[in-house]
LUMBA-203465 format. One record per residue: residue in three letters; x, y, z of N, C-alpha, C, O in turn. Coordinates in steps of 0.1 Angstrom, whole numbers, plus 5000, padded with zeros to 4 digits. Atoms other than C-alpha are relative to their C-alpha. Example, Ala and Ser with C-alpha at 12.3 -4.5 7.8 and 13.67 -1.06 7.14 Angstrom:
BEGIN
ALA500949885000512349555078500950125000501950125007 SER499149895000513749895071499250115008499750225009 
//
This chain:
BEGIN
MET501049864998499950025003500850074999501750065007 ILE499149865001501550334991499850075013498750075019 LYS500449954990502250535019499450124998499250154986 ALA500549875001500550885030501150084998502350055002 HIS499349905002501951205020500850015011500350025022 GLY499149944985504951285044500149875008500549875020 GLY499450144987505350905057498849955003498549864995 SER501150094992502250795076498650115001498850234999 LEU501649985002498350875077499750085015499550025026 VAL501149924989497051175102499149985006498249964999 ASN501250064995494651085128499850175008501050215010 CYS500049914991493651425150498549995008497950085015 ILE501250034992490451275164500449965015501149875019 ALA500050064983490251245203499149914999498049914993 GLU501150094999488950975214499749975016500450035024 ASP500150074987487550795248500750115010500850225004 GLU499549904990489251005278500450144998500050235005 GLU499649895006491251245258498650104999498350205006 ARG501149935002487751345244499250075010498850195011 ARG500549924992486051385273500350095012499550155019 GLU499349884996488751585290499750124990499550234995 LEU500149905002488251795263498850084999498850204999 LEU501649955003484351845258500350095019500150215022 GLU500449924985484651935297501050135003500950215012 LYS499549884999487252195291499850114990500250224992 ALA500849915009485252345257499150075011499150195010 ARG501349914989482452455288500650075005500050175010 SER499549894989484952635307500750114990501050224994 LEU499249895008486552815277498750164999497550154997 LYS500249895001485453175276499250034984499349944975 ASP501049985013482953325246501750074990502050044978 SER498749915006486653575238500649854992501149864981 ARG499050075007488253245229499249864994499549744997 ARG500750075010485753075204499950074987499850194985 LEU499749905012485753115168498849884990499049764989 GLU501050065009482453015144500949964989502050004988 LEU499050055014483752855112499149994991498049954995 GLY500750005005482252865083500049864985501049794982 PRO499450105008481752605054501349924994501649804995 ARG498550035005484952565038500549995013500549875015 GLU499450014990486652615072499849875005500849805008 VAL500550134992484352285087500849874991501149764996 SER499550115006485852095056501149965001501349845001 ASP498350015001489452145057500249925012500949825013 LEU499650044987489152105096499949825001500649745008 GLU500650185001487151725086501949995000502849975008 MET498750085008490051675061501649955008502249855008 ILE498749994988493251775087499849875008500749785010 ALA500050124989491551525111500249884994501249834997 ILE500150135005490951225090501449954992501649844987 GLY498650065008494551235074499750044982500550014975 GLY500149985010492951355041500950105000501750044992 TYR498749915004495651635039501049995009501550105014 SER498450054995498551445057501250074990501350064978 PRO499650064991501051535066499750115012500150115023 LEU500749884991499151875082499249955013498349865012 GLU500950014989497851855116499750095007499850095019 GLY500749894995496452175119500050094987500450044977 PHE499749895011496352505097501250055002501850085013 MET498449905001499452665088500450125004500150235002 THR499549844996501352885103501250074993501850004985 ARG499349885010503653165087501049884991501049864979 GLU499150035011506452955077499349894990499649894978 ASP500450085015504652675056498850094993498450044982 TYR501149935008501752945044501250064991501050054979 GLU499249915008504753155030501149914990501449944979 SER499150105009507152865019498749964985499049974973 THR501150085007503452705001499850134989500150124977 LEU500549885008502553044986501650014991501349964980 ARG498949975008506153114968500649844994500449824982 TYR499850125006507552754962499549865000500149764999 MET501150095002504652534962500649875011500749755007 ARG499650144995505952314993499950055013499750175015 LEU500049944985505852335032501550035001502450004993 ALA498650004997508852445049500749895002501949905006 SER499250135003509952095048500849964989501849894988 GLY499750005014510452115014499149894993499349874981 LEU500850125012507551815006499250114994499150224997 PRO500749905009505451954977498549985009498049895016 TRP501549924997502152164986499950104995500750194995 THR500249905009500652364965499350115004499650225002 VAL501149924997497552504980499850085014499349985018 PRO500249964987497152685016499049945008497849975006 VAL501250034990495152545041500050095010501050055016 THR500149924993494652815065498350055010497150035005 LEU501150014993492052895090500150215005501050265012 ALA499449854999491653325092498650055009497549995010 ALA500649904988489853565117499950134997500950204993 PHE500049815002488353925114501050035012501549955020 ARG498749924994490854185133499149975016499649925026 GLU500349984984488454215163499549865005499249855017 GLU500150154997487753825166501749985004502050045015 ALA498650004995491653755169500750055010501649995016 ARG499349924991492254055192500149895011501349865014 GLY500250074987491353815222500749864999500949805009 PHE498850144999493653495210501450075001501950174996 ARG498549984996496853485223500649864994500049754995 GLU498850135000499553225213500449955009501149995018 GLY500050114987499452945231498649965005498549845010 ASP501450044999495752935236499649904997500149844988 ASP501350095009493152695231498750054998497950105006 ILE500849915006490852825206498349884998498549774993 LEU500950115002487452635206499350044987499050164984 LEU500349975015486052595168498749955001498449835003 THR501650025000482252605166499450034986499950114979 HIS500550005010480052575138498349985002497849875003 GLY501449994998476352685142499549895009500149845019 GLU500950104995473552415150501149875006501049825017 LYS499150084997476652175150500749995014501149905021 GLY499249984983478152335182501549974999502350004989 VAL498150014999481752235196500649924989499949834989 LEU499250085011483952055165501249985005501649875001 ALA498649985000487552125178500850075008500250175013 ILE499349884992490252285197501350044993502149964989 LEU498949915009492752505179501250025011501050105019 HIS499149994987495952465204501050114986501650084977 LEU499549875007497052855188501750005000502450015010 GLU498749994997500552865181500750134993501750194997 GLU499749835006500753205157498950034991498149984983 LYS501249895007498753475146500350094989500850204993 PHE499649915009499253655118499650064985498850004978 GLU501049925007498353905092500449944986500849824987 TYR499750055013498953845053499450054989498350114989 ASP500349945011498553955022499049934985499349854976 LYS500950085007495353875004500049964983499749854977 ARG499649955014496254014969500949894992500749824982 LEU498850075001499653834972499949824996500649754989 GLU500650154998497853484979499250004985499749914978 GLY500750015009495453544948501350024987501149934979 GLU499150015007498353614926500849884996501149824985 LEU499250145004500353324936499149874995499349804985 VAL500750135002497853054939499150014992499249924984 TYR500950015012495153144917500250074988499450064979 GLY499449935015497153354891499250134995499350204985 THR501049865004494553644892499850055014500049985024 THR500549914990493253924918498850004999498050015008 ASP501850005004489753914899499249955010499249835015 GLU500850054990487353904922498749864995498149765000 ALA500850125008485253744895500249835000499349754997 HIS499650144997487053424900499449975016499250055025 PRO501450054989484953214929501350015011501250055022 GLY499150074985488453094948500550145005500750155017 VAL499449854993489653504949498950065008499150115019 GLU501349964992486153594958500349965018500650035028 ALA499850034985486253384988500950025009500650035021 LEU498949954996489653474995499750115011499950105023 TYR500249885004488553824994499350045018499650115028 ARG501349984988485553775021500549955011499949975022 ARG499150044985488053625049500350105007500350225003 GLY499749884993489253765081501450024991501849964980 GLN498649965004492753955078500849935007501949925003 VAL499150064990494253755106499949854996498849794994 LEU500250175003495853385099500149965015500750035023 LEU499550084987495653125132500349874996499649784990 GLY499250125003497952865128500249915013500549955024 GLY499850074988498152565150499549845000498449824993 LYS501050154998497152175156499250025002498850115008 ILE501350014990494052085161499849875004500549775002 THR500250164994492251795178498550034999497950125005 LEU501250025002488751695166499149955014499449855021 ILE500750054986486251675196498649934992498349814995 ASN501550085006482851585174500350044985500650154981 ARG500450045015482751485138498850104997497750095002 PRO501349945009480751745115499049914999499349804993 GLU501150075004477351595114499949994986499950094979 HIS500950025015476151455080499249915000499249795005 ARG501350075001473151355072499849954984498849874982 ASP499950085013473751255033501249934997502449955002 PHE498650075005475851005014500549955011501749955011 LEU499250094991476750825046500549874997501549825003 PRO499150135003477350485029501350054996502349994998 TYR498949945009479850715009501350065007502450055001 ARG499349954994481750875036501249975006501550025017 LEU498850044998485050715036501050065005501450154997 ASP499049954997487750815055501649954992501549864985 PRO498850045007491450755041500549865004500949774997 ALA499950134996492050465063499349874996499749764996 GLN501250085003488650325053500249944988499949834984 THR500150045017489450335018501049934995501049864985 ARG498950095001492950185023499749884999499849814989 ARG500450094994491549935042499449924988499949814986 ILE500950045010489049855012500949934990500749814988 PHE498950005011492049864986500549845004500449734997 ARG499350094994493749635007499449834999499949724997 ASP500450175001491249345009499749954990499749834989 ARG500350035011490249354975501649984993501549944981 GLY498450095004494449264969500050114988500350074976 TRP499549925013494549604947501550075005501750115016 ARG498949944998497849724943500550154995501450225000 ARG500049915007497349974915498650095002497650035001 ILE501049944993494850244925499750114992500550204992 VAL499749835007493550554900498950045008497949975010 GLY500849874995491850834918499350064986499950044975 PHE500649935007489251024898499550165007498450155011 GLN500649904995488551374910499050074990499250084978 THR501049975010485151524896499050105012498850075024 ARG500949944994482651804905498950074989498450184989 ASN501050015011480451754876499349854998500049765002 PRO500450135003478151444868501149954986501550014976 VAL499250085013480151214846499749984988498949884987 HIS500550015012479551224811500849874989501649794993 ARG499450095004480751014786501550014995502149914990 ALA499050004998483751184784501049965008502249935004 HIS499450074992484751084817499949874996501049854991 GLU500550085004483450784809501349934994502149865000 TYR498650025009486250724786501050015004501849934998 ILE498649944991489150854805499949905011500949845013 LEU499950104987487850624838500549794994501249704999 LYS500050145002487350294815501749994993502349884994 SER498750015008490850364795501349985014502349915014 ALA499250054988492350384830500349915005501549885006 LEU500050104994491350104846500449894990500349774994 GLU499450115005492849914817501549975009501949865011 ILE498350054997496649964833499949995019501049975025 VAL500550024992494749934867499449915009498449855005 ASP501150124994493549694894498750105004497750054997 GLY501449894998490649984905499950135004500850185010 LEU500649864998489350294909499050055005497950005005 LEU500249924989488550544930499150154998499650264999 LEU501349855004485350804921499850035007499149965014 HIS499549904989486051064944499550104998500350184995 PRO500849875004483351344937500450095015500550055026 ILE500249874985483651674961498850045001498150094992 VAL501649984993480451714984500450125007499450175013 GLY500249874992481952045000499550074991498850034982 GLU500849885008481352414987500450004987501650004984 THR499849965014481252454952499550104997498850175005 LYS500749855012480252744925498749945003498349835004 LYS501750054998476452794932499549974985498349964986 ASP500350045009475952704898500349904995499849874984 ASP499550125000477452394898498849905004498149925014 ILE500850084996475252094897499949955017501049935023 PRO499950034984473851994936501049845002501049754993 ALA499950134999475751694951499249905002499749795002 ASP500750134996473051484958499549944985499149824983 VAL500250015016472351514917501049964996500849894986 ARG499050045003475551444911500949865004501949814999 MET499650134991475851134934499149934991499649834986 ARG500950095003472850994919500449974985500449854981 CYS499550045012474051024884501249885000501349784992 TYR499250125002477050834893500049865004500649774999 GLN500950134995475150564914499749954986500249854982 VAL500650095010473350494882500949974988500649884980 LEU499150065013476250494856500849925004501349844996 LEU499150134996478350264878499149874999499349774992 GLU501250095003475250054882499949904987499749784986 GLU500550055015474750034844501849964992502149854988 SER498849995007478450074829501249955003502049934994 PHE499150064995481149924852499949895011499049885019 PRO500650094992481649644867500649985014501949975014 GLU499849974991481549654904500949965011500950015022 GLU498750044990484349464920501050104998501850125007 ARG498949925001486649724903500250175003501150255000 VAL500449844995485150054917499950045011499649945017 VAL500649974989484450214947499850164999500450234991 LEU500849935001482450494954499950075015499150045024 ALA500049924988483250764980500350165001501150234994 VAL500249854998482651104991501450085000502250015006 ASN499149934997485551374990499350145009498950245003 PRO500549844993484451655018500550115000499950205006 SER499549885001486451915012499550074989498750024981 SER500649885016485752224985501050004994502249964995 MET499649985012486252334956501150145001500750245009 ARG499149854999489152624952499950054990499650174990 TYR500349955012489052644917501150064995501150164987 ALA498549954999492952694919500949934989502149904990 GLY499650055014493452534883501549945003501649905015 PRO498950095001497052364879500549995020500749885026 ARG499650064984498052414919499149915005499549815011 GLU500850094994494652264928500149864995499949775003 ALA499750155004495451934905500649965006500249855010 VAL499250114990498451854926498950035011497949975012 PHE500850054986496851894956498949944999498749895011 HIS500850125003493851684945500549864998499849765001 ALA499250045004496551484934500649895018500449775023 ILE499750044988498051464969499149935012499549855020 ILE500750064992494751384987499749874999499449805008 ARG500150105002494251114966500949925004500449835011 LYS498450064992497850964978499449975013499649855017 ASN500050044987496450975012499049924997499249815003 TYR501450105002493250795001500749884995500049784996 GLY499550105001495350554992500649924984501149814982 CYS499750045013495750574953501150054999501550155006 THR499050055008498750504931500250134988501350194985 HIS500049955010497650704903498850114999497950095007 PHE500749864997495551024899499650054981500450084972 ILE500349935017493951144864499850155000499150215008 VAL500449855002494151494851499950044986500750004978 GLY500650015009492651574826500450194995501150265002 ARG500049844999492451964807499350095001498250094996 ASP500549914989491952264829499549925012498349945015 HIS500350064992491952034856499650115012500550195017 ALA500349904991489952264882500150175003500450255011 GLY500149855007489652554861498850045003497949985008 VAL501249964998487252794860499850114991500550204995 GLY499949895009486353054832501149974990501349844989 ASN498949965005489353134810501650055010502650115005 TYR499049984989491853174838501849904998502949935001 TYR498950085001494152894830500249964989499149964983 PRO499650015017495752794795499749845004500149795015 PRO500450135003494352444786500749875010500349805020 LEU499050114994497352214797500550035014500949935020 ALA499449994990498452404829500349945008501349935014 ALA499850104986497252164852501049844999501349755008 GLN498950135004499751884834501250024998502049934997 GLU498649995000502552094831500450035013501650035014 ILE499949944989502552204865500849875006501949895012 PHE499150124996503751844874501549965000502249885007 GLN498650005004507051894858500750025010501649955013 GLU499449984993507852094887500749915016501449955025 PHE499850054987508051794911500449894992500049884981 SER499150115003510251494907499049885005498649885016 ARG501150124997507851124904500449965018499449935026 GLU499250064990510051024936498950065011498049995017 GLU500349904992508851314957498750045002498350095013 LEU501149995000505551354946498949875007497949885015 GLY500450154992504750964954498749974992498049894999 ILE501550055006501350924929500550054989501150154989 THR499749995009501950894895499250074990498549994985 PRO501549955007499551154872500049924988501049884982 LEU500250075014498050984841499250144993498350204998 PHE500249865007497551294814498949964990499149884980 PHE501050015015494551294792499450124993498950214999 ASP500349895004493751504767498450014995497849914996 ASN501449965001490151664757499549894992500149854981 SER500950105005487651384749498750044993497950134996 PHE501349965005484851384725499349944991499949934980 TYR500550055009482251224708500250004986500050124982 CYS499849955013483151184668499049934991499349824989 LYS500950015008480451134648500349904985499449834979 ARG499750095012482450954618500749895008500449785005 CYS499650114991484350754644499249915006499449805010 GLY501350114993481050624657500049985017499349915024 GLY499549974986482350704691501250055009502050125002 MET499549904996484250834718501649974996502349874994 ALA498650035003487850964709500550175007499950255014 SER499149894998490451234714500750044986500449984976 VAL499749955011492551454690501349924998501949944987 LYS499150095000495351164699500049894989500949824984 THR500950105001492850944683499350004985499349924976 CYS500949975011490751104659500450074991501050184993 PRO499349905009491551224625499050104991499350154980 HIS500549945006488551394620499850154999500750215004 SER500149855000487251754615499550055014499449955022 ASN500449964989485951954645498550025001497850025011 GLY501150045001482751954625499449875002498249875002 ASP500350154997482451564633499950005016499149925020 ARG499549984989483351644668498950055012498950175013 LEU500949994988480651644700500850065012501449965016 SER498949964990482851834728498949985013497649995012 LEU500950044989481351754762500450065013501550055018 SER499449964987481451934793499050075010497950095006 GLY501249954993479552084821499150134995497950154996 THR501049895006478452394805499549954990498650034988 ARG500650075010477252174775498649945005497649954999 VAL501250074992474951974802498950085001497850054997 ARG500749874996473452304812498950084988497950144989 GLU500749935011472652434776499249884996498249934990 PHE500750055004471052104767498949955010498049875008 LEU501150044988469052064799499350105000498350095007 LYS500849925000467552404791499249984987498350064985 LYS500750035013466452254755498949895007497749895002 GLY500650114998465251954776500149854997499349764999 GLU499850125003466451694766501949994995502350064986 ILE498650055001470551544766500249884991499849774992 PRO499950115009471651354737500849885001501949885004 GLY499350134993472651004742501749994998502449945007 GLU498549945000476551114725500250015012500949925017 PHE499249934987476951334757499949915013500949935020 THR500150064992475751084783499249855001498549814992 ARG500850145007474150754786498450075009498250155017 PRO501749954997470050784791499549995013498550055017 ALA500449984987470150684827500350115009499650165017 VAL499649834998472350994834499250124995499050225001 ALA500549885007470651204812498549995006498050105005 GLU501550054990466951074832500150095013499450185016 VAL499449924986468651194867499750144997498950215003 LEU499549864995469851524855498650084992498350204994 VAL501049935009466651604830498850035015498250145015 GLN500849994995464351554861500250055007499250085014 TRP499549884990466551764884500050104995500050205003 TRP500349835005466052064859498750054998498250164996 ARG501549974999462552004857499450045016498450115020 ARG500449964980462252024897500350105002499650185008 SER499249844998464852314898498950114996498450215002 ALA500949875004462652504877498750034998498150114990 CYS501850014997459152454888499850135012498750165016 
//
C-alpha cells in the first residue's frame, strides 16, 4: 500500500478519555476564545483530522503558509501547492493569544474541535490570489472567497472533538483509513483516483475505462463540500454516479466515496493538491485532464498537466495520468481524442458541464453526451428546479 504524503496517515480525532477531557474543557472556555467556522473551514478541519490532508496536523503557521505560496512546498520541502489556513477578523483575533486553546464551533453542530494556537499573523490577500489562483480578479470564485475571509490567520494543530454532522451520502463517507482497508482487502495494488464536481458524462466514462485498463481498481471520488452556486448539486451528481456505475462498470473494480473538501478552483495548483489528497486515500495513480479544477478562462488548457513537471515522481509519490480532451466523433462512431481521431471539429461533439446545462435548457440530453439513465436523472432534477 502506498504511504500517505509525508510518510504516515495523520489522525487528529480525540477518542475516549481525551475526548471527555476536551469536552469538559470546552465548557469552561470563554466566548472570547471561541471561533465560529464557515462551511469551507469545516471541510478543511475534517480533512485535516481524518488524514486527507496528511501531513498537516492543523492549520498552517506562517512558515508553511509562505513556503506554500512561493515555492509550492511546505517548509520541510515536501510538495504542497494550496494553503490550508484558518482566518479570523481582527476583532475576533484580538482576544486570541499564542499558546491559547481556541474552541472551534459551527452553528447548530456546536463544538467541533480545539485549535492549539501557535501563531497568529496578518497576510496579503492579493499576493495569495496572484500566486495561488494566478489572478486578483474578484470574479474568480476562489479569489472572491479569499477576499471575504478575515485579515488574520490562526496557525496551529487541531484536535477534533466531534465530527461534523452529516446526514447525506452516509454509505459513501469513507475516511482514508477506510478506503485503504478496502483496497487492501480487495488485493488492489494499483488504484487510480478520479476527481469530479460534475456529473460523469461520456468523456469522463471514456477516460475512466481507459485508466482501468492499466490498474486494479478505481476510486471515483467526487467533491461534496462547497462549490460554485451554479454547479449541479451534490445529491444530483451522486445519483448520476450511482446509476452510471450500476449500468456501465464492473462492481468489483470501483469504489465510490465522497470527498468532503471544498473546491478552490485554483487550476494547476489544485490539480497537484487533488493528487496529494488521493494519495492519502490510498491511490497510486491520479487522472488529470485538461483544465483540471479550472474555471472560466483563467488557466491555459494544459497548465494543470504541465505543473507536475515541477516535482519529481519520487517526491510527489503518486503517478499522474494525463488525458487530452475527449469527445464523441460522429464519423468514428464513438468516443475519441485528438490523439486518436483524424476527423474535423465539425464531426466532434465536445462534452462539458457547460454543454450539459445548455442541453438541459432544451429539455433533452443527447445519447452521445451521456448515458440515458444519467440523462434521466439530470432532466428530472432540472424540471423540479425550474418549477
